[in-house]
N, C-alpha and C positions, 0 to 999 in steps of 0.2 A: 422522632425526637423522644429520647428516653431520659426523663428528668430524675435527678436525685432529690427527693423531697424529705425534709425533716419535720416531725411533728413536735410542737412545743405546747405543753399544758401549763398554764399559770394557775396556781392554786394557793389558798391559804392553809397553813397547817392547822389541823383541828385542835383548837385551844378554847376551852369553855370561856364565854364572855367576850371573845374576840372575833368569833366567826358567826356568820348568819345572824347578825344582830337584829335584823328586822323580824326574825322568827322567834326571838326570845319571849315576846309577850304571849305567844301561843304555845311554845314548847319549853320555855325555861332555858337558862344558859347551857346546861348540860345536854338537854334535848336538841338544841340547835347545833351544838358541837357534834353530837352523834349523827345528826343529819348530814353535816359536812363530811364526816368520816365515811358514811355510806355512799354519798355521791362521789366522793373521791375514789373510793375502792371500786365503784362501778366503772368510772371513767378509765381507771388503770387497766380494766379488762378489755378495753377496745382492741381489736385486732391490729396487728402491725403491717398488714398487707399494703404494699405500695410505699411504705416509709423505710428509708434506709437507716434512720435513727429516730429515737423518741426521747424527749427530755421532759422531766417533771421539774418545773421551777417553783420552789416553795419559798414562802416569805419568812419561814422560821425553821428551826431544826425539826426533822421528822421524828416521830416515835420509832423505837427499834422495830416494832411490828410493821409500821408503814414503810420504813426503809427496806425491810426484808421483802415485803410484798412487791414494791416497785422494782427492786433488783431481780426478783424471781420472774417477773413478767417482762423484763427486758428494757426497763426505763432507766435512763441516766438521771440521777438526782443532782440538781444544781440549785444554789441559793439565788433567789431573785436579785437583780441589781437594785440600786436605790432609785428613788424618784417616785413621782405619782404614777398612776396606772399607765398613762400614755407614754411617759419616759421609759418605764420598764418594758412596755411592749416594743417601743422603738429600738431599744438596745438589744432586746432578745431577737427581734427580726433581723437586725443588722448583723449580729453574731451568727445567726443561723444562715443567712445568705452568704456569709464569708466561707461557709463550709458546704453548702448545698445549693442546687440550682433554684430551689423554691422552699418556702416555709409555710406551714399551716399552724396558726395559733388558735387554741381553744381554751376554755375554762373547764371547770368540772360541774357547773351548775345546770347543764342541760342533760337530763336523763334519757332523752330520746335520740341523741346522736348515736349512730351505730356504724358498723363497718361499711355498710352500703353508702351512708352519707359521706364518710371520709373518702371512699373510693370515687364518689361523684366529684368531690372537691379536687382530688388528684387528676381526674380526667379533664376537668375544667382548666386546670393549670397548664395542661399540655396545649391548650388552645388560646388561653388569654392570660394576661399578666396578673390579674387579680380575680379572686373568687370570694364571695361573701355568703355566709349562711345567716340570713336575717333572723332576728328574734321577734316574737309577736309583740313584745313590749316596746319595740322601737330601737333596740340595740342590735347587736349581732352575737351569734354563738360561735362563729367561725370566721377567720380571716386568713386567706391564703395569698401569698405574694411571690412573684418572681423578681420583683425589683422594689426599691424602697424610696419613700419620700417622707420626710419628717412631718409634713403638714397633715398626714393621716393620723397623727398621734398627738400633736401639740394643741393646747387650748381646746380640747374636746369637752363637751358637756357630759362627761361620764356619769352613768347612773340615771340618766334621763331618757325620755322617749325620743329625743332628738339625735341620738348618736348615729343611727343609720342614715338619716337624711343629711346630716352634716358631712358624714363620710362620703356619701354619693356626690354631694356638691363639690367636695374637694377633688374627688376622682375626675369629675367632669372638667374642673379647672386644669387638671393635669393632662387631660385628654386621654385618660386611661379608661377603657370600657370594661366594667367588671362582669363576670358571670355571677348570676344570682341563683342560689340553691333554694329549695322550698323553705319557707319560714317555720321555725320550731319554737318551742317555749322552754323557759328555764324556771328554776325554783328559787325565787327571791323573797316572796311575801307569803304570809299565812294563807291567803286565798289560793295559792298554788298547791297546798298540801292535799286537798281532796283529789286533784288531778293526779298528783304523784301516787296517792294511795290506789287510785283506779288502775294504775299500770300493773300493780301486783308483782313488782320486780324485787322488792326488798323483803327479806324474811324478818 
């Protein structure tokens, strides 16, 4: 089985005061915006191996520099649909599955997602209909699907440590057995900054 898999990254356009708001007490509004810009630029550098298309879904218009970088690296820029996070993810997954055999959804907050991790997700989708990359804080950093059900996205406690558990419960109710990748961490709170600095990946 040779699946066509599309990668979909949901991200907030770097606008001071509107992004990484939990980081503002530690970094200031512009510093938090710069962090979002760095994380987004890093995520755009992820290799395309195994993906037949890659989409960057932004919540606002990109700067010319960000637009040029995304296009240079082979991403298709699209404006995010309306609705809460779950509704946006549902609509993006549905659109992706209309054109591909499978979709992988990620954000830009996890600096340790790499090409090997994405390849592991692709391999898992050849075996199972769902793959999840858990986050250490109780959410997830990656969701891959070969089929859709709206219950995976509706009335979810987004932004809490319960997201993964609730998702797994709903998958169990659907009788869909997910593949689970190793848990990773993402950059959401000031206490994550020391860990980010230790990676020594940003100049």
